[in-house]
C-alpha positions as MATLAB code, in Angstrom:
seq = 'MDPVFGGVYTCLDRTGNLYSTDKSVWMQGRCAWSFAWLCHLYGPKPQWLDASKSCLEFLEKHCVNQESGGRLFFTVTGDGRPLRQRRYCFSEAFAAMANAEYYGVTGDPLCLTRARKYFELVYQLNNGALQDPTGLGPKIIPQSRAVKSLADSMIFLNLCCVFRRCDPERKALYDQRAAACADAIARFHVKLQLGCTLETVGQDGKPQLEHSAGRLVNPGHDMECSWFLLEQAAETQDNALMELAIQIFDNAFSQGWDKEYGGILYALDCLGHPPELYEHDMKLWWPHNEAMIASMMIYRHTKQPDYLEKFYQVLDYCQVHFADPSYGEWFGYLRRDGAPTQPPCKGSTFKGPFHLLRCLSMVDKLMEQLSQSPDF';
ca = [
      77.048  -45.112   26.578;
      80.484  -45.743   28.112;
      80.230  -45.230   31.894;
      83.991  -45.621   32.360;
      85.718  -43.387   29.812;
      82.736  -41.386   28.604;
      81.306  -41.019   25.148;
      79.431  -43.620   23.153;
      80.203  -46.999   21.616;
      78.445  -47.651   18.285;
      79.827  -50.970   16.993;
      76.899  -53.138   18.091;
      75.696  -56.496   16.780;
      72.067  -57.388   16.246;
      71.381  -57.916   19.946;
      73.219  -54.807   21.099;
      76.481  -56.442   22.191;
      79.763  -54.703   21.408;
      81.885  -56.247   18.677;
      84.514  -53.478   18.711;
      85.493  -50.993   21.411;
      86.987  -48.483   18.960;
      85.079  -45.210   18.972;
      84.019  -43.153   16.005;
      84.741  -39.451   16.487;
      81.956  -38.626   14.042;
      79.595  -40.481   16.332;
      80.685  -38.645   19.475;
      79.616  -35.406   17.777;
      76.537  -36.861   16.135;
      75.342  -38.487   19.351;
      75.973  -35.310   21.333;
      73.917  -33.391   18.773;
      71.149  -35.998   18.674;
      70.403  -35.964   22.378;
      70.610  -32.170   22.599;
      68.276  -32.043   19.586;
      65.778  -34.248   21.399;
      65.887  -31.778   24.295;
      65.216  -28.948   21.865;
      62.222  -30.732   20.339;
      60.624  -32.415   23.328;
      62.031  -30.639   26.364;
      65.199  -31.354   28.373;
      65.547  -34.701   30.120;
      68.473  -35.433   32.450;
      69.443  -38.657   30.677;
      69.539  -36.913   27.291;
      71.599  -33.990   28.594;
      73.962  -36.388   30.370;
      74.466  -38.424   27.197;
      75.127  -35.321   25.121;
      77.557  -33.858   27.651;
      79.431  -37.152   28.030;
      80.121  -37.226   24.285;
      81.130  -33.556   24.210;
      83.573  -34.055   27.072;
      85.024  -37.189   25.486;
      85.544  -35.235   22.261;
      87.475  -32.466   23.968;
      89.484  -34.747   26.238;
      90.471  -37.456   23.774;
      89.661  -36.598   20.153;
      91.571  -33.358   19.501;
      94.857  -33.748   17.650;
      96.918  -31.082   19.376;
      99.716  -31.567   16.836;
      97.517  -30.642   13.857;
      96.089  -27.248   14.725;
      93.204  -28.549   16.779;
      91.803  -30.880   14.138;
      89.920  -33.951   15.340;
      90.754  -37.594   14.820;
      88.486  -39.979   12.916;
      88.653  -42.923   15.323;
      90.131  -43.476   18.773;
      90.348  -46.438   21.113;
      87.711  -47.019   23.751;
      89.848  -45.251   26.345;
      90.582  -42.368   23.984;
      93.973  -43.086   22.380;
      94.237  -41.845   18.761;
      93.892  -44.353   15.916;
      93.128  -42.588   12.635;
      93.289  -39.089   11.190;
      91.408  -38.294    7.976;
      91.593  -35.417    5.551;
      87.873  -34.684    5.671;
      86.677  -32.144    8.210;
      83.427  -33.896    9.098;
      84.635  -34.767   12.603;
      85.008  -31.035   13.212;
      81.659  -30.285   11.555;
      79.765  -32.684   13.816;
      81.603  -31.384   16.878;
      80.592  -27.845   15.900;
      76.972  -28.851   15.377;
      76.853  -30.731   18.687;
      78.286  -27.890   20.733;
      75.927  -25.406   19.085;
      72.864  -27.547   19.809;
      73.938  -28.144   23.412;
      74.487  -24.397   23.839;
      71.046  -23.729   22.370;
      69.472  -25.942   25.027;
      71.636  -25.113   28.056;
      73.218  -21.714   27.363;
      76.631  -23.152   28.281;
      79.118  -20.456   27.142;
      81.997  -22.917   26.847;
      80.034  -24.891   24.269;
      79.330  -21.728   22.298;
      83.056  -20.945   22.208;
      83.855  -24.453   21.024;
      81.055  -24.392   18.468;
      82.237  -21.148   16.904;
      85.851  -22.357   16.886;
      85.030  -25.575   15.033;
      82.626  -23.785   12.702;
      85.344  -21.379   11.612;
      87.880  -24.195   11.266;
      85.587  -26.106    8.918;
      84.875  -22.961    6.924;
      88.556  -22.186    6.455;
      89.427  -25.751    5.503;
      86.573  -25.932    2.982;
      87.486  -22.640    1.351;
      91.224  -23.114    1.175;
      91.906  -20.264    3.598;
      93.775  -22.702    5.831;
      96.173  -25.357    4.612;
      95.263  -28.648    6.269;
      97.543  -28.827    9.324;
      97.447  -32.652    9.368;
      99.954  -32.678    6.511;
      98.044  -35.441    4.714;
      97.542  -33.363    1.599;
      94.589  -33.661   -0.769;
      93.222  -37.128   -1.557;
      93.483  -36.444   -5.283;
      96.577  -34.680   -6.604;
      95.158  -31.321   -7.720;
      97.769  -30.791  -10.440;
      96.261  -33.800  -12.206;
      92.619  -33.330  -11.296;
      91.094  -30.495   -9.270;
      87.583  -31.213   -8.013;
      84.758  -29.803   -5.911;
      82.869  -32.106   -3.560;
      79.122  -31.891   -2.977;
      79.573  -33.175    0.579;
      81.543  -30.088    1.629;
      78.855  -27.616    0.554;
      75.853  -29.617    1.743;
      77.240  -30.448    5.196;
      78.296  -26.843    5.750;
      74.858  -25.662    4.622;
      73.260  -27.856    7.272;
      75.787  -26.573    9.794;
      74.821  -22.974    8.985;
      71.139  -23.795    9.486;
      71.811  -25.297   12.929;
      73.974  -22.336   13.957;
      71.429  -19.814   12.684;
      68.890  -21.298   15.080;
      71.193  -21.912   18.066;
      73.444  -18.845   17.842;
      71.160  -16.039   16.601;
      73.675  -13.379   17.658;
      75.638  -14.166   14.480;
      72.670  -14.880   12.237;
      73.863  -12.512    9.513;
      77.120  -14.459    9.157;
      75.333  -17.802    8.993;
      72.820  -16.429    6.490;
      75.642  -15.256    4.238;
      77.534  -18.522    4.339;
      74.404  -20.633    3.934;
      73.502  -18.659    0.807;
      76.991  -19.267   -0.601;
      76.640  -23.026   -0.014;
      73.229  -23.162   -1.680;
      74.592  -21.212   -4.637;
      77.570  -23.576   -4.976;
      75.314  -26.637   -4.981;
      72.991  -25.125   -7.575;
      75.708  -23.753   -9.862;
      78.262  -26.537   -9.702;
      76.664  -29.858   -8.798;
      73.074  -29.901  -10.068;
      73.117  -31.062  -13.693;
      69.561  -30.905  -14.967;
      70.689  -31.866  -18.466;
      71.966  -35.145  -17.017;
      68.987  -35.522  -14.710;
      71.138  -35.822  -11.607;
      73.325  -34.149   -9.000;
      77.001  -35.074   -9.219;
      79.136  -35.843   -6.170;
      82.273  -34.313   -7.685;
      82.794  -31.810  -10.476;
      85.689  -29.718  -11.739;
      86.595  -26.499   -9.996;
      84.639  -24.631  -12.662;
      81.629  -26.892  -12.175;
      82.063  -28.763  -15.428;
      81.248  -32.486  -15.294;
      84.240  -34.803  -15.509;
      82.510  -37.667  -17.271;
      85.642  -39.373  -18.560;
      86.281  -41.131  -15.241;
      84.139  -43.035  -12.713;
      84.381  -40.586   -9.810;
      83.137  -37.756  -12.016;
      80.004  -39.726  -12.912;
      79.149  -40.780   -9.349;
      75.614  -40.140   -8.117;
      74.670  -40.899   -4.508;
      70.850  -40.768   -4.297;
      70.873  -40.668   -0.487;
      73.203  -37.685   -0.465;
      71.065  -35.947   -3.055;
      67.853  -36.410   -1.058;
      69.598  -35.238    2.107;
      70.887  -32.240    0.174;
      67.381  -31.541   -1.115;
      65.907  -31.082    2.348;
      68.868  -28.977    3.467;
      68.047  -26.731    0.497;
      64.332  -26.831    1.343;
      65.127  -25.489    4.812;
      67.283  -22.760    3.304;
      64.583  -21.871    0.774;
      61.951  -21.655    3.491;
      64.205  -19.390    5.566;
      64.899  -17.028    2.651;
      61.487  -17.328    0.930;
      63.306  -18.331   -2.258;
      60.765  -20.068   -4.491;
      63.301  -20.820   -7.221;
      65.560  -22.598   -4.736;
      62.539  -24.478   -3.397;
      61.695  -25.751   -6.867;
      65.312  -26.741   -7.505;
      65.413  -28.675   -4.242;
      62.283  -30.577   -5.277;
      63.846  -31.341   -8.667;
      66.949  -32.715   -6.941;
      64.735  -35.016   -4.898;
      62.684  -36.096   -7.914;
      65.792  -37.006   -9.912;
      67.407  -38.855   -7.011;
      64.294  -40.847   -6.146;
      63.559  -41.737   -9.747;
      67.097  -42.969  -10.398;
      67.814  -44.401   -6.964;
      64.715  -46.531   -6.363;
      65.452  -50.168   -7.232;
      62.701  -51.154   -9.672;
      63.348  -54.876   -9.178;
      63.804  -55.329   -5.420;
      62.647  -52.036   -3.960;
      64.675  -49.775   -1.707;
      67.217  -47.101   -2.585;
      70.474  -48.066   -4.258;
      73.593  -46.670   -2.640;
      75.370  -45.341   -5.740;
      74.862  -44.939   -9.481;
      76.854  -43.964  -12.552;
      75.099  -41.067  -14.274;
      75.769  -42.577  -17.713;
      74.840  -46.111  -16.735;
      78.382  -47.475  -16.620;
      79.412  -49.888  -13.822;
      79.850  -47.880  -10.599;
      83.273  -48.280   -9.051;
      82.033  -48.505   -5.448;
      81.756  -52.152   -4.452;
      78.690  -51.407   -2.273;
      76.865  -49.562   -5.058;
      73.899  -51.973   -5.197;
      73.500  -52.406   -1.436;
      70.708  -50.827    0.571;
      71.992  -48.732    3.480;
      69.755  -47.396    6.233;
      70.542  -43.695    5.991;
      69.457  -42.919    2.384;
      66.021  -44.222    3.343;
      65.978  -41.909    6.370;
      66.830  -38.937    4.155;
      64.172  -39.917    1.616;
      61.530  -39.990    4.361;
      62.486  -36.535    5.653;
      62.656  -34.991    2.184;
      59.415  -36.506    0.859;
      57.463  -35.448    3.957;
      58.977  -31.961    3.845;
      58.064  -31.578    0.169;
      54.561  -32.855    0.867;
      54.185  -30.263    3.619;
      55.175  -27.563    1.129;
      53.273  -28.729   -1.966;
      50.409  -30.865   -0.555;
      50.899  -33.029   -3.660;
      49.843  -36.590   -2.776;
      52.618  -38.085   -4.907;
      55.164  -37.113   -2.252;
      53.100  -38.616    0.542;
      52.916  -41.796   -1.515;
      56.696  -41.798   -1.883;
      57.043  -41.371    1.864;
      54.902  -44.445    2.494;
      56.682  -46.334   -0.272;
      59.976  -45.880    1.562;
      58.431  -46.441    4.984;
      56.813  -49.711    3.896;
      60.136  -50.980    2.557;
      61.944  -50.008    5.762;
      59.380  -51.671    8.018;
      59.772  -54.936    6.114;
      63.541  -54.952    5.571;
      65.363  -52.613    7.985;
      63.307  -52.804   11.182;
      64.225  -55.774   13.387;
      61.072  -57.252   14.937;
      63.048  -59.435   17.346;
      65.494  -56.981   18.909;
      64.342  -53.531   17.801;
      66.166  -50.721   15.981;
      67.228  -51.052   12.318;
      69.746  -53.160   10.477;
      72.363  -50.931    8.889;
      73.290  -52.790    5.733;
      71.215  -54.907    3.372;
      72.100  -56.798    0.230;
      70.366  -55.678   -2.926;
      67.598  -58.247   -2.414;
      66.799  -56.729    0.996;
      68.332  -59.426    3.201;
      70.621  -58.142    5.991;
      74.334  -58.757    5.564;
      75.470  -61.656    7.707;
      76.046  -61.481   10.551;
      73.818  -58.407   10.742;
      74.907  -55.295   12.604;
      72.944  -52.541   14.290;
      75.794  -50.065   14.634;
      79.244  -49.382   13.207;
      81.850  -46.663   12.842;
      79.309  -44.864   10.638;
      75.941  -45.964   12.029;
      74.970  -44.623   15.426;
      72.123  -42.670   17.039;
      71.886  -40.025   14.340;
      70.247  -40.611   10.930;
      67.368  -42.770   12.154;
      66.775  -40.670   15.270;
      66.866  -37.442   13.246;
      64.486  -38.932   10.689;
      61.899  -40.147   13.189;
      61.945  -36.933   15.202;
      61.768  -34.641   12.160;
      58.992  -36.642   10.519;
      57.121  -36.618   13.831;
      57.235  -32.814   13.905;
      56.435  -32.463   10.189;
      53.356  -34.646   10.591;
      52.348  -32.660   13.663;
      52.589  -29.432   11.655;
      50.551  -30.946    8.845;
      47.840  -32.141   11.199;
      47.473  -28.621   12.571;
      47.293  -26.843    9.208;
      43.785  -25.744    8.175;
      44.030  -27.337    4.713;
      45.241  -30.746    5.888;
];
């Protein structure tokens, strides 16, 4: 935590020392959500509420681009001066989620107003109802190639699930939009004939297999998406969606698990061609977190021991390769053989107190629910 300017630093080396004072805007929202989420699960603690509020206040004071319709930056300096603006609206999504969670714990009306504002902004940007006020334009020229991104639908689905719980006054709206996201994922991105879920497809949902981006599979994303869909299926009592979510997980785990070295590969080409991403054969921390959540959630639903075995398969790998016995926490980035990149880092622009914390807390509660069920 930054006691001077507020918010959180996340670029930490193995021992916890800062190696960069630049601040990730994603991480201000994610950290604010994480500590409010802990309050929701385990009861409010002053240090958790203070951490969450510090990040929320830093977001509002320093991370809003007033010249681009209230969009948020991607990175800022330690004292809050803008550095980068990105096209993607994930900074806004995490700010929305954080404010909603903090409102759910504290009842702060200002946070509810902010949460609803950012929620609607993300919705309009995702659905083309609002032209991106940053002026950056689309990353890919749509006249040449128009695509749909899995990330947009899955992140907004998760956002709807958080808002449905924290802002029940508008539950009907969140239910409607969550259902639309789940439908988009199922209709456009899940390709059972290819045995995978594609990151990008054409606007009509057709695979674009003639180029690398159209064949990209991210197993971690797919397993994260699967448990988002599992939550939606449980909420709506949709057995067909539940089964599809399990199939998404099965395909992602089967393809993503490295048969030679263990661990989950970062990216794959659905036809077996060389993936274009240079980090495709690395092992990143967060796909393993998502695999643990999804496998335990599926086991809770099905009681099939195969999913419990997969959970322990991932956990065993993580305890050996990601967990740092000398200084605690997890390494963020491993080579394919499981050795940490050198010098190893604990945090970065993308790795902060979010994926691992969410994983451990959710698995804790899932195991608690299992232990209390009569057929456990």
